[in-house]
All heavy atoms as an XYZ file, in Angstrom:
710
protein
N     144.232    135.159    165.898
C     144.571    134.216    166.943
C     144.625    132.828    166.327
O     143.794    132.489    165.491
C     143.500    134.216    168.023
C     143.442    135.451    168.848
S     142.191    135.290    170.140
C     141.971    136.997    170.505
N     145.585    132.059    166.757
C     145.662    130.649    166.375
C     145.648    129.861    167.672
O     146.509    130.054    168.533
C     146.935    130.336    165.566
C     146.957    128.867    165.173
C     147.049    131.226    164.334
N     144.651    128.992    167.817
C     144.446    128.255    169.061
C     144.499    126.763    168.776
O     143.994    126.290    167.750
C     143.104    128.663    169.703
C     143.119    130.169    170.011
C     142.826    127.846    170.968
C     141.821    130.721    170.541
N     145.075    126.023    169.693
C     145.207    124.567    169.599
C     143.831    123.929    169.457
O     143.001    123.989    170.364
C     145.925    124.062    170.852
C     146.126    122.562    170.897
O     145.559    121.833    170.056
O     146.845    122.111    171.807
N     143.585    123.297    168.309
C     142.279    122.712    168.028
C     141.979    121.477    168.873
O     140.827    121.053    168.952
C     142.162    122.368    166.547
C     143.105    121.262    166.097
C     142.967    121.008    164.618
C     143.922    119.910    164.160
N     143.844    119.705    162.729
N     142.987    120.925    169.544
C     142.749    119.719    170.345
C     142.254    120.048    171.758
O     141.881    119.155    172.510
C     144.025    118.867    170.426
O     145.029    119.531    171.177
N     142.223    121.326    172.113
C     141.742    121.720    173.439
C     140.231    121.572    173.527
O     139.528    121.677    172.515
C     142.114    123.184    173.722
C     143.595    123.498    173.856
C     143.811    125.014    173.903
C     144.164    122.851    175.100
N     139.696    121.373    174.732
C     138.242    121.357    174.903
C     137.652    122.720    174.536
O     138.314    123.758    174.691
C     138.045    121.072    176.393
C     139.352    120.541    176.881
C     140.411    121.094    175.971
N     136.414    122.730    174.070
C     135.781    123.949    173.602
C     135.792    125.063    174.653
O     136.044    126.228    174.329
C     134.342    123.663    173.158
C     133.605    124.810    172.502
C     134.368    125.366    171.304
C     132.216    124.365    172.080
N     135.556    124.740    175.901
C     135.563    125.754    176.954
C     136.927    126.414    177.108
O     137.019    127.629    177.309
N     137.981    125.627    177.014
C     139.346    126.174    177.119
C     139.651    127.030    175.887
O     140.288    128.083    175.995
C     140.391    125.051    177.285
C     140.138    124.253    178.556
C     141.803    125.607    177.253
C     140.352    125.027    179.839
N     139.172    126.603    174.710
C     139.362    127.410    173.499
C     138.689    128.766    173.667
O     139.279    129.808    173.380
C     138.820    126.669    172.259
C     139.730    125.477    171.920
C     138.691    127.616    171.060
C     139.200    124.571    170.824
N     137.448    128.759    174.152
C     136.724    130.022    174.346
C     137.430    130.897    175.379
O     137.593    132.104    175.180
C     135.289    129.741    174.772
N     137.870    130.297    176.483
C     138.570    131.049    177.522
C     139.888    131.603    176.999
O     140.258    132.747    177.297
C     138.799    130.168    178.750
C     139.494    130.909    179.860
O     140.707    130.785    180.020
N     138.742    131.693    180.613
N     140.594    130.824    176.202
C     141.866    131.271    175.622
C     141.638    132.480    174.714
O     142.359    133.486    174.814
C     142.530    130.120    174.840
O     142.807    129.043    175.754
C     143.815    130.561    174.162
N     140.639    132.399    173.843
C     140.342    133.516    172.941
C     139.949    134.760    173.736
O     140.400    135.870    173.428
C     139.237    133.130    171.964
N     139.133    134.585    174.751
C     138.704    135.732    175.567
C     139.890    136.355    176.290
O     140.059    137.586    176.288
C     137.640    135.293    176.570
N     140.720    135.526    176.897
C     141.871    136.035    177.641
C     142.846    136.758    176.722
O     143.325    137.849    177.048
C     142.574    134.877    178.381
O     141.628    134.283    179.284
C     143.790    135.353    179.140
N     143.121    136.171    175.570
C     144.030    136.812    174.628
C     143.433    138.116    174.100
O     144.148    139.106    173.913
C     144.365    135.849    173.486
C     145.236    134.687    173.949
S     145.423    133.360    172.728
C     146.245    134.194    171.399
N     142.128    138.149    173.891
C     141.467    139.369    173.438
C     141.534    140.480    174.471
O     141.773    141.645    174.134
N     141.340    140.122    175.734
C     141.438    141.116    176.808
C     142.863    141.664    176.889
O     143.071    142.875    177.024
C     140.986    140.512    178.148
C     139.476    140.244    178.115
C     141.369    141.410    179.321
C     138.979    139.357    179.247
N     143.836    140.779    176.779
C     145.234    141.203    176.805
C     145.539    142.129    175.633
O     146.204    143.158    175.793
C     146.174    139.982    176.785
O     145.884    139.165    177.913
C     147.630    140.390    176.818
N     145.039    141.788    174.455
C     145.245    142.630    173.274
C     144.609    144.003    173.486
O     145.202    145.033    173.160
C     144.646    141.954    172.039
C     144.848    142.655    170.702
C     146.329    142.779    170.373
C     144.124    141.885    169.613
N     143.407    144.041    174.076
C     142.740    145.306    174.360
C     143.510    146.168    175.339
O     143.535    147.393    175.226
N     144.149    145.523    176.314
C     144.961    146.280    177.270
C     146.198    146.860    176.588
O     146.579    148.006    176.821
C     145.380    145.399    178.443
C     146.237    146.151    179.443
C     146.703    145.274    180.576
C     147.561    146.101    181.524
N     148.312    145.310    182.446
N     146.813    146.072    175.744
C     148.043    146.488    175.069
C     147.774    147.558    174.007
O     148.607    148.418    173.768
C     148.708    145.256    174.425
C     149.991    145.515    173.715
C     151.100    145.805    174.662
C     152.408    145.949    173.906
N     153.457    146.479    174.711
N     146.583    147.500    173.393
C     146.256    148.411    172.304
C     144.886    149.056    172.553
O     143.952    148.862    171.785
C     146.243    147.637    170.982
C     147.543    146.940    170.649
S     147.404    145.823    169.227
C     146.972    146.957    167.933
N     144.744    149.844    173.621
C     143.422    150.394    173.947
C     142.856    151.301    172.860
O     141.639    151.469    172.767
C     143.657    151.159    175.247
C     145.111    151.452    175.265
C     145.780    150.315    174.541
N     143.713    151.857    172.035
C     143.247    152.761    170.992
C     142.414    152.061    169.912
O     141.717    152.728    169.141
C     144.427    153.498    170.342
C     145.348    152.625    169.510
C     146.394    151.820    170.290
O     146.435    151.881    171.529
O     147.175    151.108    169.633
N     142.452    150.730    169.845
C     141.680    150.020    168.820
C     140.260    149.687    169.277
O     139.470    149.160    168.504
C     142.397    148.734    168.337
C     143.781    149.060    167.786
C     142.453    147.681    169.412
N     139.955    149.993    170.533
C     138.605    149.750    171.039
C     137.760    150.975    170.723
O     138.109    152.098    171.087
C     138.613    149.461    172.553
C     137.196    149.228    173.057
C     139.491    148.244    172.853
N     136.663    150.757    170.018
C     135.801    151.858    169.599
C     135.055    152.487    170.768
O     135.007    151.955    171.877
N     134.432    153.612    170.484
C     133.657    154.340    171.486
C     132.361    153.605    171.797
O     131.840    152.854    170.970
C     133.345    155.741    170.962
N     131.840    153.805    172.999
C     130.521    153.299    173.352
C     129.491    154.040    172.500
O     129.686    155.204    172.147
C     130.218    153.544    174.836
C     131.151    152.767    175.766
O     131.911    151.914    175.283
O     131.105    153.039    176.974
N     128.402    153.368    172.157
C     127.355    153.989    171.344
C     125.992    153.716    171.971
O     125.834    152.813    172.793
C     127.373    153.470    169.884
C     128.678    153.828    169.194
C     127.151    151.966    169.832
N     125.015    154.497    171.577
C     123.638    154.288    172.003
C     122.819    153.904    170.778
O     122.865    154.594    169.752
C     123.060    155.580    172.633
O     123.890    155.940    173.738
C     121.641    155.366    173.112
N     122.072    152.795    170.875
C     121.249    152.333    169.769
C     119.935    153.095    169.693
O     119.614    153.927    170.545
N     119.141    152.784    168.664
C     117.853    153.447    168.466
C     116.929    153.269    169.661
O     116.108    154.129    169.950
C     117.161    152.911    167.212
C     117.755    153.424    165.929
C     116.980    152.911    164.725
O     116.530    151.771    164.701
N     116.830    153.776    163.727
N     117.064    152.152    170.355
C     116.201    151.879    171.503
C     116.605    152.687    172.727
O     115.908    152.665    173.734
C     116.240    150.386    171.842
O     117.548    150.036    172.262
N     117.759    153.358    172.637
C     118.259    154.128    173.767
C     119.187    153.335    174.673
O     119.722    153.866    175.636
N     119.364    152.058    174.367
C     120.271    151.216    175.157
C     121.715    151.452    174.732
O     122.009    151.601    173.543
C     119.922    149.734    174.990
C     118.568    149.398    175.575
O     118.191    149.930    176.621
N     117.834    148.528    174.917
N     122.597    151.463    175.718
C     124.015    151.644    175.441
C     124.676    150.349    175.009
O     124.260    149.257    175.395
N     125.676    150.480    174.174
C     126.477    149.340    173.707
C     127.944    149.700    173.893
O     128.398    150.739    173.391
C     126.186    149.043    172.231
C     124.746    148.780    171.956
N     124.156    147.566    172.206
C     123.772    149.598    171.483
C     122.878    147.630    171.872
N     122.619    148.855    171.437
N     128.664    148.869    174.617
C     130.081    149.130    174.865
C     130.875    149.047    173.568
O     130.536    148.268    172.677
C     130.631    148.131    175.877
C     130.003    148.178    177.271
C     130.597    147.090    178.157
C     130.181    149.543    177.904
N     131.918    149.837    173.484
C     132.768    149.842    172.302
C     133.411    148.489    172.063
O     133.734    147.759    173.000
N     133.562    148.136    170.812
C     134.226    146.888    170.449
C     135.435    147.223    169.583
O     135.587    148.351    169.103
C     133.284    145.903    169.731
C     132.745    146.528    168.423
C     132.145    145.491    170.637
C     132.000    145.534    167.560
N     136.262    146.245    169.377
C     137.480    146.443    168.598
C     137.130    146.920    167.190
O     136.097    146.535    166.637
C     138.337    145.161    168.602
C     139.755    145.448    168.129
C     137.674    144.067    167.781
C     140.735    144.365    168.480
N     137.964    147.745    166.617
C     137.681    148.376    165.339
C     138.111    147.555    164.132
O     137.981    148.014    162.996
C     138.326    149.763    165.298
C     137.714    150.706    166.318
C     138.260    152.114    166.249
O     139.236    152.363    165.510
O     137.690    152.978    166.936
N     138.618    146.352    164.357
C     138.986    145.480    163.238
C     138.696    144.033    163.629
O     138.649    143.708    164.814
C     140.459    145.658    162.834
C     141.438    145.468    163.965
C     141.887    144.203    164.327
C     141.923    146.566    164.659
C     142.790    144.045    165.359
C     142.826    146.421    165.692
C     143.258    145.147    166.050
N     138.466    143.169    162.647
C     138.158    141.773    162.974
C     139.386    141.044    163.524
O     140.519    141.339    163.143
C     137.715    141.168    161.636
C     138.239    142.083    160.595
C     138.425    143.438    161.219
N     139.143    140.119    164.424
C     140.200    139.266    164.962
C     139.812    137.825    164.626
O     138.973    137.229    165.302
C     140.352    139.428    166.489
C     141.445    138.502    167.023
C     140.649    140.871    166.850
N     140.384    137.267    163.563
C     140.022    135.898    163.203
C     140.527    134.913    164.250
O     141.603    135.092    164.819
C     140.708    135.672    161.856
C     141.773    136.715    161.774
C     141.354    137.853    162.659
N     139.724    133.904    164.523
C     140.113    132.825    165.425
C     140.362    131.603    164.550
O     139.429    131.061    163.945
C     138.998    132.510    166.461
C     138.505    133.776    167.159
C     139.481    131.460    167.457
C     139.527    134.484    167.994
N     141.599    131.198    164.470
C     141.999    130.063    163.642
C     142.389    128.898    164.525
O     142.789    129.083    165.670
C     143.171    130.461    162.742
C     142.962    131.723    161.899
C     144.248    132.084    161.163
C     141.816    131.543    160.930
N     142.279    127.709    164.000
C     142.682    126.542    164.779
C     143.882    125.883    164.121
O     144.049    125.921    162.903
C     141.530    125.554    164.919
C     141.062    124.984    163.613
C     139.866    124.102    163.824
N     139.545    123.471    162.544
C     138.829    122.399    162.423
N     138.339    121.829    163.482
N     138.589    121.882    161.256
N     144.718    125.321    164.953
C     145.893    124.629    164.462
C     146.280    123.537    165.435
O     145.832    123.517    166.580
N     147.111    122.642    164.972
C     147.600    121.567    165.839
C     148.554    122.168    166.866
O     149.078    123.268    166.676
C     148.329    120.515    165.002
O     149.525    121.071    164.466
N     148.798    121.448    167.955
C     149.776    121.956    168.927
C     151.136    122.246    168.279
O     151.799    123.214    168.635
C     149.887    120.829    169.956
C     148.602    120.083    169.853
C     148.197    120.185    168.397
N     151.517    121.432    167.301
C     152.797    121.630    166.628
C     152.807    122.924    165.828
O     153.785    123.675    165.842
C     153.104    120.438    165.705
C     153.293    119.124    166.425
C     151.974    118.434    166.823
O     150.905    118.747    166.226
O     152.006    117.613    167.739
N     151.710    123.196    165.112
C     151.615    124.427    164.310
C     151.659    125.650    165.219
O     152.353    126.630    164.927
C     150.322    124.432    163.467
C     150.364    123.347    162.402
C     150.048    125.806    162.859
C     151.322    123.606    161.265
N     150.902    125.608    166.328
C     150.889    126.739    167.265
C     152.305    126.992    167.774
O     152.766    128.136    167.823
C     149.901    126.488    168.421
C     150.011    127.569    169.487
C     148.475    126.400    167.890
N     153.008    125.928    168.134
C     154.385    126.078    168.628
C     155.307    126.645    167.547
O     156.123    127.529    167.826
C     154.915    124.731    169.123
C     156.294    124.830    169.724
C     156.780    123.518    170.283
C     158.164    123.706    170.877
N     158.699    122.487    171.453
N     155.172    126.162    166.318
C     156.004    126.669    165.221
C     155.766    128.157    164.979
O     156.715    128.927    164.784
C     155.719    125.894    163.929
C     156.262    124.495    163.910
C     155.813    123.734    162.666
O     155.239    124.293    161.743
N     156.065    122.431    162.662
N     154.503    128.556    164.998
C     154.179    129.973    164.795
C     154.791    130.810    165.915
O     155.411    131.846    165.680
C     152.652    130.184    164.718
C     152.103    129.553    163.427
C     152.296    131.665    164.801
C     150.589    129.478    163.382
N     154.621    130.357    167.165
C     155.143    131.127    168.304
C     156.662    131.238    168.228
O     157.222    132.302    168.471
C     154.707    130.488    169.629
C     155.104    131.329    170.828
C     154.402    132.697    170.762
N     154.855    133.608    171.774
C     155.571    134.707    171.530
N     155.938    135.026    170.308
N     155.932    135.503    172.508
N     157.331    130.148    167.906
C     158.796    130.178    167.791
C     159.234    131.145    166.700
O     160.194    131.896    166.872
C     159.341    128.776    167.515
C     159.237    127.827    168.698
C     160.013    128.301    169.921
O     161.137    128.830    169.782
O     159.477    128.145    171.038
N     158.524    131.167    165.581
C     158.856    132.094    164.489
C     158.683    133.539    164.947
O     159.490    134.413    164.609
C     157.991    131.806    163.268
C     158.370    132.621    162.065
C     157.717    132.081    160.818
C     158.249    132.782    159.609
N     159.286    132.068    158.911
N     157.654    133.795    165.740
C     157.384    135.167    166.181
C     158.396    135.667    167.212
O     158.452    136.872    167.474
C     155.962    135.274    166.726
C     154.873    135.100    165.667
C     153.506    135.048    166.318
C     154.946    136.181    164.618
N     159.204    134.767    167.784
C     160.286    135.181    168.680
C     161.463    135.764    167.890
O     162.333    136.407    168.456
C     160.803    134.008    169.514
C     159.964    133.671    170.717
C     159.464    132.393    170.891
C     159.682    134.619    171.698
C     158.708    132.063    171.996
C     158.924    134.306    172.814
C     158.441    133.021    172.962
O     157.685    132.704    174.060
N     161.507    135.554    166.575
C     162.622    136.021    165.757
C     162.576    137.539    165.596
O     161.516    138.164    165.648
C     162.594    135.336    164.393
C     162.796    133.835    164.482
C     162.639    133.141    163.145
O     162.561    133.778    162.103
N     162.595    131.818    163.183
N     163.733    138.123    165.379
C     163.843    139.585    165.304
C     163.032    140.189    164.154
O     162.636    141.352    164.238
C     165.311    140.000    165.192
O     165.884    139.466    164.010
N     162.765    139.427    163.108
C     161.966    139.945    161.989
C     160.570    140.377    162.437
O     159.915    141.165    161.757
C     161.805    138.885    160.892
C     163.102    138.577    160.175
O     164.073    139.340    160.339
O     163.145    137.568    159.450
N     160.099    139.846    163.557
C     158.736    140.096    164.006
C     158.676    140.921    165.290
O     157.633    141.015    165.923
C     158.009    138.763    164.207
C     157.948    137.948    162.942
C     158.861    136.927    162.720
C     157.011    138.225    161.972
C     158.819    136.191    161.545
C     156.963    137.496    160.791
C     157.877    136.483    160.575
N     159.777    141.575    165.659
C     159.833    142.301    166.925
C     158.866    143.478    166.983
O     158.508    143.933    168.068
C     161.253    142.757    167.222
C     161.785    143.802    166.265
C     163.243    144.098    166.528
O     163.912    143.427    167.304
N     163.749    145.115    165.864
N     158.404    143.980    165.842
C     157.470    145.104    165.838
C     156.010    144.671    165.963
O     155.127    145.520    166.084
C     157.641    145.934    164.566
C     158.984    146.647    164.529
O     159.561    146.896    165.609
O     159.460    146.943    163.418
N     155.748    143.375    165.938
C     154.383    142.877    166.083
C     153.983    142.798    167.551
O     154.817    142.574    168.424
C     154.248    141.476    165.476
C     154.369    141.342    163.975
C     154.207    139.877    163.569
C     153.351    142.204    163.259
N     152.701    142.963    167.803
C     152.166    142.698    169.132
C     151.751    141.238    169.152
O     150.894    140.826    168.362
C     150.942    143.592    169.421
O     151.370    144.957    169.384
C     150.333    143.276    170.772
N     152.369    140.461    170.007
C     152.107    139.028    170.085
C     151.565    138.715    171.470
O     152.158    139.089    172.477
C     153.393    138.208    169.812
C     153.124    136.719    169.944
C     153.951    138.544    168.438
N     150.434    138.035    171.497
C     149.817    137.621    172.756
C     149.808    136.105    172.777
O     149.363    135.475    171.820
C     148.364    138.147    172.863
C     147.710    137.673    174.141
C     148.328    139.659    172.766
N     150.306    135.525    173.847
C     150.217    134.070    173.970
C     149.613    133.711    175.314
O     149.456    134.561    176.185
C     151.568    133.393    173.755
C     152.663    133.908    174.670
O     152.368    134.668    175.606
O     153.826    133.547    174.449
N     149.223    132.464    175.439
C     148.542    131.990    176.641
C     149.030    130.560    176.858
O     148.550    129.631    176.218
C     147.030    132.060    176.421
C     146.180    131.912    177.649
C     146.525    132.505    178.847
C     145.005    131.193    177.596
C     145.726    132.375    179.974
C     144.192    131.058    178.710
C     144.550    131.650    179.899
N     150.003    130.388    177.731
C     150.703    129.113    177.899
C     149.797    128.009    178.437
O     148.741    128.277    179.020
C     151.899    129.295    178.836
O     151.433    129.515    180.161
N     150.250    126.776    178.264
C     149.529    125.625    178.816
C     149.346    125.782    180.322
O     148.274    125.507    180.860
C     150.290    124.325    178.535
C     150.322    123.968    177.058
O     149.479    124.481    176.293
O     151.200    123.171    176.668
N     150.389    126.227    180.993
C     150.324    126.402    182.446
C     149.264    127.436    182.815
O     148.429    127.206    183.687
C     151.689    126.826    182.995
C     151.747    127.104    184.491
C     151.414    125.836    185.292
C     153.105    127.630    184.884
N     149.281    128.572    182.119
C     148.301    129.623    182.413
C     146.875    129.154    182.133
O     145.944    129.502    182.861
C     148.611    130.869    181.596
N     146.690    128.346    181.104
C     145.356    127.847    180.777
C     144.800    126.952    181.882
O     143.593    126.853    182.045
C     145.380    127.066    179.466
C     145.581    127.943    178.265
C     145.751    127.155    176.987
O     145.499    125.953    176.935
N     146.178    127.812    175.938
N     145.670    126.331    182.643
C     145.231    125.421    183.701
C     145.040    126.090    185.055
O     144.532    125.476    185.978
N     145.433    127.348    185.170
C     145.328    128.068    186.444
C     143.924    128.632    186.613
O     143.268    129.013    185.666
C     146.326    129.215    186.504
S     148.038    128.674    186.580
N     143.507    128.715    187.855
C     142.213    129.318    188.166
C     142.358    130.793    188.510
O     141.456    131.570    188.289
C     141.550    128.590    189.333
C     141.377    127.104    189.103
C     140.321    126.831    188.066
C     140.067    125.346    187.973
N     140.093    124.807    186.675
N     143.492    131.202    189.064
C     143.758    132.591    189.380
C     145.192    132.923    189.004
O     146.032    132.013    188.899
C     143.575    132.882    190.889
O     144.478    132.053    191.634
C     142.141    132.625    191.340
N     145.459    134.186    188.823
C     146.781    134.624    188.425
C     147.259    135.684    189.408
O     146.502    136.569    189.767
C     146.749    135.218    187.015
C     146.248    134.262    185.994
C     144.914    134.242    185.620
C     147.102    133.361    185.389
C     144.432    133.359    184.673
C     146.636    132.468    184.423
C     145.315    132.470    184.082
N     148.526    135.603    189.842
C     149.038    136.646    190.723
C     149.200    137.956    189.960
O     149.475    137.958    188.770
C     150.405    136.090    191.151
C     150.803    135.172    190.058
C     149.525    134.595    189.508
N     149.008    139.069    190.645
C     149.205    140.383    190.050
C     150.639    140.788    190.305
O     151.082    140.835    191.452
C     148.238    141.413    190.669
C     146.831    140.894    190.579
C     148.484    142.788    190.082
C     145.882    141.603    189.729
N     151.377    141.042    189.241
C     152.783    141.429    189.342
C     152.886    142.875    188.859
O     152.479    143.187    187.760
C     153.672    140.501    188.507
C     153.516    139.057    188.968
C     155.122    140.961    188.561
C     154.193    138.030    188.090
N     153.421    143.751    189.706
C     153.562    145.141    189.272
C     154.999    145.499    189.057
O     155.888    144.933    189.491
C     152.960    146.107    190.245
O     152.543    145.602    191.440
């Protein structure tokens, strides 16, 4: 993930969480199985590979997103979270 470093910390955290949830929905097979620890407590499955959180300027984020719209990258799973969506408190469900 590359997130605009000029955003407030809370918005950065919310952006990373939202993008992670979206990625999990799109690729459910990468979420590991739930496990039980030695104490007997359950632990929900987590993603099976690291997801680095990188920071970039608004210009860099835009350049990366524009590049990912090109046909060379059509096989990648790309998750974005627009400025408008970041400012919303609720989202309509579209089926």
